[in-house]
C-alpha positions in Angstrom: -4.5 8.2 -12.2 -3.1 4.9 -10.9 -5.7 2.1 -10.4 -3.4 -0.2 -8.3 -4.7 -2.4 -5.6 -3.4 -3.8 -2.3 -2.9 -7.1 -4.1 -0.7 -5.1 -6.8 1.3 -3.7 -3.9 1.9 -7.2 -2.5 3.1 -8.3 -6.0 5.3 -5.2 -6.4 6.9 -6.0 -3.0 7.5 -9.6 -3.8 9.0 -8.7 -7.2 11.3 -6.4 -5.5 12.4 -9.2 -3.1 13.1 -11.3 -6.2 15.3 -8.6 -7.7 17.3 -8.2 -4.4 17.9 -12.0 -4.5 19.6 -11.8 -7.9 23.0 -13.3 -7.3 24.2 -12.1 -10.7 24.0 -8.3 -9.7 27.1 -6.2 -9.4 27.7 -4.4 -6.0 26.7 -1.2 -7.8 23.5 -2.7 -9.2 22.7 -4.1 -5.7 23.2 -0.8 -4.0 20.9 0.8 -6.6 18.3 -1.9 -6.1 18.5 -1.4 -2.2 17.8 2.4 -2.7 14.8 1.4 -4.8 13.7 -1.0 -2.2 13.9 1.7 0.5 11.7 4.0 -1.6 9.3 1.4 -2.4 9.1 0.4 1.3 8.4 4.1 2.3 5.7 4.5 -0.2 4.2 1.0 0.7 4.0 2.0 4.4 2.0 5.0 3.6 -0.4 3.1 1.3 -0.9 0.5 4.1 -1.5 3.2 6.7 -4.0 4.8 4.4 -5.8 1.5 3.8 -6.0 0.9 7.5 -7.5 4.3 8.1 -10.1 3.6 5.4 -10.8 0.2 6.9 -11.3 1.7 10.3 -13.7 4.4 9.0 -15.6 1.7 7.0 -15.9 -0.5 10.1 -17.5 2.5 12.0 -20.1 3.0 9.1 -20.9 -0.7 8.8 -21.6 -1.2 12.6 -25.1 -1.1 13.8 -24.3 2.1 15.7 -23.1 4.0 12.7 -21.8 7.4 13.9 -22.1 9.5 10.7 -24.9 10.3 8.4 -24.1 8.0 5.3 -24.7 11.2 3.1 -21.6 12.6 4.8 -19.4 9.6 4.2 -16.0 10.8 2.8 -15.6 10.1 -0.9 -12.4 8.1 -0.2 -14.5 5.3 1.3 -17.3 5.3 -1.1 -17.6 2.4 -3.4 
């Protein structure tokens, strides 16, 4: 199972920007890289939405008025 972090995602996206900025690519290579970028963007958006959901849940647990018994905390936000 992957163990990537949000920092890794940031690095992947900046790496993709660098690949897109390669002036030596042929039109065919550029089109393939754009398709790859579109796929990466779609996945990245979902990862970010997921992280925001986890962050929102964690904020609810860490507040003084925590709303759920900590024993029932979803495994996804344990840690």
